[in-house]
N, C-alpha and C positions, 0 to 999 in steps of 0.2 A: 574435113577437107574442103577445098574450094577449087573452082575452075579458073581458067584465065578470065580476066575481067573482075576478079575479086568477088565472085558470087558463090554462095554455098553450093557444094556439090550434091547432085541428086543421089550419089552413092550413100550419103549419110541419112537419107530419108527413109531407108529401109534397114531393118535389122535382120541379120541371118545368123543362125547358130548351127553347129554340128550336132546331129542327133545320134542315137545309138547305132544307126545304120551307117554312120560316118559319111553322110551326105549333107548338103546344105539346103535349107528351107527358107524361103522368103516369108517374113512375118509381117504383121500389121505395120503400115508406114507411120513414121513420126508425124505429128500434126504440122510441124514446120521444120524446114531444113535449118541447120545452124552449124557453126564451127567455132572453135575456141572454147568449147564447153567442157564440163567435167561430168563423168558418169561413174557410178558404182553399183554393185549388186548387193542386195541384202534381202533375206526372207522371200526368195523367189520373185523379187522385183528388181527392175533396173531403174535407177534414178538418174535423171539428166537435168543439170542446172547450169545456168549462165550461157555464155556464148553470144554471138551476134549474128545478124542476118546477112552481113557483108562487111568487108574491111572498112573500119570507121563507121559502121552502120549502127543501127539502134540495138542496144543490148536486150537480150531476152530476160525478163524478170520473173518468168514462171518456172516452176519445177515440174518436169514431166515424170510420170511414173508408168513404166511398162510392167504389166502383170504377166509373167511368163506363162502360168497355167491357162489363163483365159485369152492370151494373145490380144490384149487390149491396152490402149494408152489412156491415161487420165491426167488431170492436173492436181498436184498435191495441194491440199488446203492450206496448211501452215507448217513451217519448219522452224519458226522462231528467228528467221533471218530476213533481212531486208536487202535486196539486191537492186539498187537504183543509182 
């Protein structure tokens, strides 16, 4: 998402999930806000790739990985793709 002025929304900087108690919990913030990205879940991890930091802004070339059990973000080393 984005705010007026074509800036990334702060709402995408944090990830929240529903727990067994059916409540929402704020988890570790993403290292950088982005929009226009793709995300998927595999093996208890959330992968986030692509997107930009603003309309017409610089594309993100890193792939972020959120480890659900440890509540921590890291940068993927290699996926065999080049986003540039």
